[in-house]
A tleap script that builds the chain and sets N, CA, C and O, in Angstrom:
source leaprc.protein.ff14SB
mol = sequence {
  NMET SER LYS ASN SER SER SER PRO THR TRP
  GLY VAL THR LEU LEU LEU CYS PHE PHE LEU
  GLY GLY LEU GLY ALA HIE ARG PHE TYR VAL
  GLY LYS LYS GLY SER GLY VAL ALA GLN LEU
  LEU THR PHE GLY GLY LEU GLY ILE TRP THR
  LEU ILE ASP LEU VAL MET ILE LEU MET GLY
  LYS PHE GLN ASP ALA ASP GLY ASN ALA ILE
  THR LYS CGLY
}
set mol.1.N position { -15.534 -101.136 -100.508 }
set mol.1.CA position { -16.773 -101.300 -101.249 }
set mol.1.C position { -16.621 -100.673 -102.631 }
set mol.1.O position { -16.015 -99.612 -102.783 }
set mol.2.N position { -17.169 -101.333 -103.612 }
set mol.2.CA position { -17.131 -100.760 -104.954 }
set mol.2.C position { -18.376 -99.899 -105.156 }
set mol.2.O position { -19.457 -100.209 -104.655 }
set mol.3.N position { -18.197 -98.834 -105.887 }
set mol.3.CA position { -19.283 -97.910 -106.147 }
set mol.3.C position { -20.081 -98.383 -107.352 }
set mol.3.O position { -19.506 -98.801 -108.357 }
set mol.4.N position { -21.382 -98.318 -107.254 }
set mol.4.CA position { -22.258 -98.700 -108.347 }
set mol.4.C position { -22.011 -97.764 -109.526 }
set mol.4.O position { -21.968 -96.547 -109.347 }
set mol.5.N position { -21.848 -98.310 -110.721 }
set mol.5.CA position { -21.531 -97.492 -111.887 }
set mol.5.C position { -22.661 -96.536 -112.252 }
set mol.5.O position { -22.421 -95.547 -112.946 }
set mol.6.N position { -23.878 -96.802 -111.806 }
set mol.6.CA position { -24.987 -95.916 -112.121 }
set mol.6.C position { -25.202 -94.844 -111.054 }
set mol.6.O position { -26.098 -94.010 -111.188 }
set mol.7.N position { -24.395 -94.859 -110.004 }
set mol.7.CA position { -24.555 -93.850 -108.964 }
set mol.7.C position { -23.942 -92.529 -109.414 }
set mol.7.O position { -22.994 -92.517 -110.200 }
set mol.8.N position { -24.479 -91.421 -108.920 }
set mol.8.CA position { -23.992 -90.107 -109.342 }
set mol.8.C position { -22.537 -89.882 -108.943 }
set mol.8.O position { -22.105 -90.312 -107.873 }
set mol.9.N position { -21.795 -89.215 -109.799 }
set mol.9.CA position { -20.400 -88.915 -109.499 }
set mol.9.C position { -20.257 -87.466 -109.051 }
set mol.9.O position { -21.078 -86.611 -109.383 }
set mol.10.N position { -19.203 -87.212 -108.294 }
set mol.10.CA position { -18.943 -85.891 -107.737 }
set mol.10.C position { -18.721 -84.852 -108.834 }
set mol.10.O position { -19.276 -83.755 -108.786 }
set mol.11.N position { -17.907 -85.210 -109.815 }
set mol.11.CA position { -17.568 -84.258 -110.874 }
set mol.11.C position { -18.766 -83.830 -111.695 }
set mol.11.O position { -18.938 -82.645 -111.982 }
set mol.12.N position { -19.591 -84.787 -112.074 }
set mol.12.CA position { -20.780 -84.462 -112.870 }
set mol.12.C position { -21.747 -83.629 -112.039 }
set mol.12.O position { -22.329 -82.665 -112.538 }
set mol.13.N position { -21.919 -83.996 -110.779 }
set mol.13.CA position { -22.811 -83.244 -109.899 }
set mol.13.C position { -22.325 -81.806 -109.750 }
set mol.13.O position { -23.123 -80.870 -109.803 }
set mol.14.N position { -21.022 -81.629 -109.564 }
set mol.14.CA position { -20.438 -80.289 -109.427 }
set mol.14.C position { -20.653 -79.458 -110.692 }
set mol.14.O position { -21.069 -78.302 -110.610 }
set mol.15.N position { -20.375 -80.035 -111.852 }
set mol.15.CA position { -20.539 -79.302 -113.107 }
set mol.15.C position { -21.993 -78.946 -113.376 }
set mol.15.O position { -22.289 -77.839 -113.825 }
set mol.16.N position { -22.899 -79.874 -113.105 }
set mol.16.CA position { -24.318 -79.577 -113.297 }
set mol.16.C position { -24.775 -78.450 -112.376 }
set mol.16.O position { -25.539 -77.575 -112.783 }
set mol.17.N position { -24.302 -78.479 -111.132 }
set mol.17.CA position { -24.682 -77.426 -110.192 }
set mol.17.C position { -24.121 -76.079 -110.638 }
set mol.17.O position { -24.814 -75.063 -110.579 }
set mol.18.N position { -22.873 -76.071 -111.082 }
set mol.18.CA position { -22.231 -74.816 -111.477 }
set mol.18.C position { -22.892 -74.197 -112.709 }
set mol.18.O position { -23.171 -72.998 -112.735 }
set mol.19.N position { -23.139 -75.025 -113.730 }
set mol.19.CA position { -23.655 -74.490 -114.984 }
set mol.19.C position { -25.180 -74.465 -115.084 }
set mol.19.O position { -25.738 -73.579 -115.733 }
set mol.20.N position { -25.857 -75.420 -114.454 }
set mol.20.CA position { -27.311 -75.514 -114.574 }
set mol.20.C position { -28.011 -75.570 -113.214 }
set mol.20.O position { -29.134 -76.064 -113.107 }
set mol.21.N position { -27.347 -75.066 -112.188 }
set mol.21.CA position { -27.893 -75.128 -110.835 }
set mol.21.C position { -29.210 -74.398 -110.677 }
set mol.21.O position { -30.075 -74.835 -109.917 }
set mol.22.N position { -29.372 -73.298 -111.380 }
set mol.22.CA position { -30.615 -72.544 -111.298 }
set mol.22.C position { -31.808 -73.313 -111.828 }
set mol.22.O position { -32.956 -72.982 -111.531 }
set mol.23.N position { -31.530 -74.342 -112.615 }
set mol.23.CA position { -32.598 -75.184 -113.154 }
set mol.23.C position { -32.761 -76.472 -112.350 }
set mol.23.O position { -33.627 -77.292 -112.654 }
set mol.24.N position { -31.932 -76.646 -111.329 }
set mol.24.CA position { -32.029 -77.823 -110.474 }
set mol.24.C position { -31.486 -79.093 -111.101 }
set mol.24.O position { -31.793 -80.189 -110.631 }
set mol.25.N position { -30.684 -78.970 -112.155 }
set mol.25.CA position { -30.198 -80.145 -112.893 }
set mol.25.C position { -29.429 -81.114 -112.007 }
set mol.25.O position { -29.565 -82.329 -112.155 }
set mol.26.N position { -28.633 -80.599 -111.097 }
set mol.26.CA position { -27.838 -81.469 -110.224 }
set mol.26.C position { -28.736 -82.263 -109.278 }
set mol.26.O position { -28.418 -83.399 -108.928 }
set mol.27.N position { -29.839 -81.678 -108.871 }
set mol.27.CA position { -30.767 -82.391 -107.983 }
set mol.27.C position { -31.517 -83.485 -108.740 }
set mol.27.O position { -31.737 -84.567 -108.195 }
set mol.28.N position { -31.906 -83.228 -109.963 }
set mol.28.CA position { -32.508 -84.280 -110.782 }
set mol.28.C position { -31.503 -85.404 -110.991 }
set mol.28.O position { -31.866 -86.579 -110.930 }
set mol.29.N position { -30.240 -85.053 -111.238 }
set mol.29.CA position { -29.185 -86.041 -111.490 }
set mol.29.C position { -28.990 -86.998 -110.316 }
set mol.29.O position { -28.769 -88.191 -110.523 }
set mol.30.N position { -29.070 -86.488 -109.087 }
set mol.30.CA position { -28.867 -87.353 -107.914 }
set mol.30.C position { -30.165 -87.994 -107.432 }
set mol.30.O position { -30.164 -88.701 -106.424 }
set mol.31.N position { -31.268 -87.759 -108.134 }
set mol.31.CA position { -32.520 -88.430 -107.809 }
set mol.31.C position { -33.462 -87.656 -106.904 }
set mol.31.O position { -34.481 -88.196 -106.473 }
set mol.32.N position { -33.147 -86.415 -106.610 }
set mol.32.CA position { -34.010 -85.590 -105.756 }
set mol.32.C position { -34.973 -84.801 -106.641 }
set mol.32.O position { -34.811 -83.597 -106.840 }
set mol.33.N position { -35.965 -85.494 -107.160 }
set mol.33.CA position { -36.871 -84.889 -108.138 }
set mol.33.C position { -37.740 -83.774 -107.555 }
set mol.33.O position { -37.963 -82.755 -108.208 }
set mol.34.N position { -38.224 -83.964 -106.343 }
set mol.34.CA position { -39.088 -82.958 -105.727 }
set mol.34.C position { -38.380 -81.629 -105.518 }
set mol.34.O position { -38.904 -80.576 -105.881 }
set mol.35.N position { -37.196 -81.677 -104.938 }
set mol.35.CA position { -36.462 -80.434 -104.724 }
set mol.35.C position { -35.888 -79.913 -106.042 }
set mol.35.O position { -35.625 -78.717 -106.170 }
set mol.36.N position { -35.691 -80.798 -107.023 }
set mol.36.CA position { -35.270 -80.353 -108.351 }
set mol.36.C position { -36.338 -79.493 -108.999 }
set mol.36.O position { -36.034 -78.461 -109.599 }
set mol.37.N position { -37.595 -79.917 -108.879 }
set mol.37.CA position { -38.705 -79.130 -109.413 }
set mol.37.C position { -38.805 -77.797 -108.678 }
set mol.37.O position { -39.040 -76.759 -109.296 }
set mol.38.N position { -38.626 -77.830 -107.358 }
set mol.38.CA position { -38.686 -76.591 -106.574 }
set mol.38.C position { -37.588 -75.618 -107.012 }
set mol.38.O position { -37.829 -74.416 -107.123 }
set mol.39.N position { -36.387 -76.139 -107.259 }
set mol.39.CA position { -35.312 -75.267 -107.730 }
set mol.39.C position { -35.607 -74.749 -109.130 }
set mol.39.O position { -35.321 -73.593 -109.441 }
set mol.40.N position { -36.168 -75.586 -109.958 }
set mol.40.CA position { -36.511 -75.173 -111.316 }
set mol.40.C position { -37.513 -74.023 -111.297 }
set mol.40.O position { -37.368 -73.054 -112.042 }
set mol.41.N position { -38.518 -74.131 -110.452 }
set mol.41.CA position { -39.566 -73.107 -110.387 }
set mol.41.C position { -39.104 -71.812 -109.722 }
set mol.41.O position { -39.668 -70.749 -109.981 }
set mol.42.N position { -38.077 -71.893 -108.863 }
set mol.42.CA position { -37.596 -70.693 -108.154 }
set mol.42.C position { -36.239 -70.219 -108.658 }
set mol.42.O position { -35.597 -69.365 -108.047 }
set mol.43.N position { -35.809 -70.795 -109.797 }
set mol.43.CA position { -34.491 -70.468 -110.360 }
set mol.43.C position { -33.382 -70.646 -109.328 }
set mol.43.O position { -32.537 -69.772 -109.137 }
set mol.44.N position { -33.409 -71.796 -108.672 }
set mol.44.CA position { -32.388 -72.119 -107.678 }
set mol.44.C position { -32.512 -71.270 -106.429 }
set mol.44.O position { -31.505 -70.915 -105.816 }
set mol.45.N position { -33.729 -70.944 -106.049 }
set mol.45.CA position { -33.927 -70.081 -104.883 }
set mol.45.C position { -33.275 -68.727 -105.104 }
set mol.45.O position { -32.649 -68.157 -104.210 }
set mol.46.N position { -33.444 -68.224 -106.344 }
set mol.46.CA position { -32.831 -66.975 -106.799 }
set mol.46.C position { -31.302 -67.015 -106.648 }
set mol.46.O position { -30.659 -65.995 -106.400 }
set mol.47.N position { -30.751 -68.203 -106.803 }
set mol.47.CA position { -29.305 -68.368 -106.778 }
set mol.47.C position { -28.743 -68.745 -105.425 }
set mol.47.O position { -27.650 -69.305 -105.343 }
set mol.48.N position { -29.469 -68.447 -104.366 }
set mol.48.CA position { -28.965 -68.717 -103.015 }
set mol.48.C position { -28.924 -70.216 -102.752 }
set mol.48.O position { -27.924 -70.725 -102.246 }
set mol.49.N position { -29.980 -70.920 -103.083 }
set mol.49.CA position { -30.057 -72.358 -102.879 }
set mol.49.C position { -28.973 -73.059 -103.702 }
set mol.49.O position { -28.338 -74.003 -103.232 }
set mol.50.N position { -28.772 -72.591 -104.924 }
set mol.50.CA position { -27.749 -73.160 -105.791 }
set mol.50.C position { -26.360 -72.950 -105.199 }
set mol.50.O position { -25.532 -73.861 -105.221 }
set mol.51.N position { -26.102 -71.766 -104.677 }
set mol.51.CA position { -24.802 -71.471 -104.064 }
set mol.51.C position { -24.554 -72.367 -102.856 }
set mol.51.O position { -23.447 -72.873 -102.674 }
set mol.52.N position { -25.567 -72.561 -102.041 }
set mol.52.CA position { -25.441 -73.448 -100.878 }
set mol.52.C position { -25.144 -74.874 -101.336 }
set mol.52.O position { -24.273 -75.538 -100.775 }
set mol.53.N position { -25.865 -75.347 -102.355 }
set mol.53.CA position { -25.618 -76.687 -102.886 }
set mol.53.C position { -24.199 -76.811 -103.426 }
set mol.53.O position { -23.546 -77.834 -103.218 }
set mol.54.N position { -23.718 -75.784 -104.116 }
set mol.54.CA position { -22.368 -75.801 -104.668 }
set mol.54.C position { -21.328 -75.950 -103.560 }
set mol.54.O position { -20.389 -76.737 -103.689 }
set mol.55.N position { -21.490 -75.212 -102.494 }
set mol.55.CA position { -20.572 -75.312 -101.351 }
set mol.55.C position { -20.663 -76.700 -100.716 }
set mol.55.O position { -19.644 -77.294 -100.363 }
set mol.56.N position { -21.875 -77.209 -100.574 }
set mol.56.CA position { -22.058 -78.544 -99.986 }
set mol.56.C position { -21.396 -79.621 -100.849 }
set mol.56.O position { -20.792 -80.553 -100.319 }
set mol.57.N position { -21.506 -79.498 -102.165 }
set mol.57.CA position { -20.868 -80.461 -103.059 }
set mol.57.C position { -19.354 -80.384 -102.909 }
set mol.57.O position { -18.686 -81.413 -102.808 }
set mol.58.N position { -18.815 -79.180 -102.892 }
set mol.58.CA position { -17.364 -79.007 -102.750 }
set mol.58.C position { -16.845 -79.560 -101.426 }
set mol.58.O position { -15.724 -80.065 -101.361 }
set mol.59.N position { -17.651 -79.468 -100.376 }
set mol.59.CA position { -17.250 -79.976 -99.060 }
set mol.59.C position { -17.495 -81.476 -98.903 }
set mol.59.O position { -17.062 -82.068 -97.915 }
set mol.60.N position { -18.183 -82.099 -99.863 }
set mol.60.CA position { -18.485 -83.523 -99.774 }
set mol.60.C position { -19.649 -83.832 -98.860 }
set mol.60.O position { -19.771 -84.955 -98.371 }
set mol.61.N position { -20.506 -82.859 -98.622 }
set mol.61.CA position { -21.654 -83.026 -97.720 }
set mol.61.C position { -22.977 -83.189 -98.464 }
set mol.61.O position { -24.004 -83.441 -97.835 }
set mol.62.N position { -22.975 -83.051 -99.779 }
set mol.62.CA position { -24.202 -83.181 -100.578 }
set mol.62.C position { -24.556 -84.659 -100.691 }
set mol.62.O position { -23.676 -85.500 -100.875 }
set mol.63.N position { -25.839 -84.973 -100.582 }
set mol.63.CA position { -26.289 -86.368 -100.598 }
set mol.63.C position { -27.242 -86.629 -101.752 }
set mol.63.O position { -27.949 -85.737 -102.221 }
set mol.64.N position { -27.237 -87.888 -102.198 }
set mol.64.CA position { -28.200 -88.280 -103.231 }
set mol.64.C position { -29.536 -88.615 -102.575 }
set mol.64.O position { -29.698 -88.447 -101.366 }
set mol.65.N position { -30.483 -89.085 -103.366 }
set mol.65.CA position { -31.831 -89.365 -102.858 }
set mol.65.C position { -31.841 -90.494 -101.815 }
set mol.65.O position { -32.756 -90.566 -100.995 }
set mol.66.N position { -30.845 -91.360 -101.842 }
set mol.66.CA position { -30.761 -92.455 -100.883 }
set mol.66.C position { -29.986 -92.085 -99.628 }
set mol.66.O position { -29.831 -92.920 -98.737 }
set mol.67.N position { -29.501 -90.863 -99.540 }
set mol.67.CA position { -28.752 -90.424 -98.372 }
set mol.67.C position { -27.265 -90.696 -98.440 }
set mol.67.O position { -26.558 -90.502 -97.451 }
set mol.68.N position { -26.776 -91.141 -99.584 }
set mol.68.CA position { -25.348 -91.393 -99.753 }
set mol.68.C position { -24.633 -90.094 -100.127 }
set mol.68.O position { -25.091 -89.363 -101.006 }
set mol.69.N position { -23.529 -89.812 -99.472 }
set mol.69.CA position { -22.767 -88.604 -99.757 }
set mol.69.C position { -22.141 -88.693 -101.137 }
set mol.69.O position { -21.629 -89.739 -101.537 }
set mol.70.N position { -22.189 -87.576 -101.862 }
set mol.70.CA position { -21.531 -87.481 -103.161 }
set mol.70.C position { -20.153 -86.902 -102.877 }
set mol.70.O position { -20.018 -85.697 -102.661 }
set mol.71.N position { -19.139 -87.745 -102.876 }
set mol.71.CA position { -17.801 -87.311 -102.519 }
set mol.71.C position { -16.834 -87.501 -103.676 }
set mol.71.O position { -17.056 -88.316 -104.572 }
set mol.72.N position { -15.774 -86.741 -103.635 }
set mol.72.CA position { -14.725 -86.824 -104.655 }
set mol.72.C position { -13.900 -88.061 -104.380 }
set mol.72.O position { -13.409 -88.260 -103.269 }
set mol.73.N position { -13.749 -88.900 -105.409 }
set mol.73.CA position { -12.906 -90.089 -105.290 }
set mol.73.C position { -13.500 -91.060 -104.388 }
set mol.73.O position { -12.928 -92.127 -104.166 }
savepdb mol mol.pdb
quit
């Protein structure tokens, strides 16, 4: 299957989480607006939520708003 060019990529999601995770940027990027706002208001769950998301992205277990895994390659 070919990947839709407008779908979120693993690398961009990882970088957004690493550098702007406390603002929920990676969640907005993958279409999870509600939890993105929650992360924005709580500064990424005081960093804990962001750290969990970072690990999930690295493991290939993070999903976009449609439930598709954001995986490398």
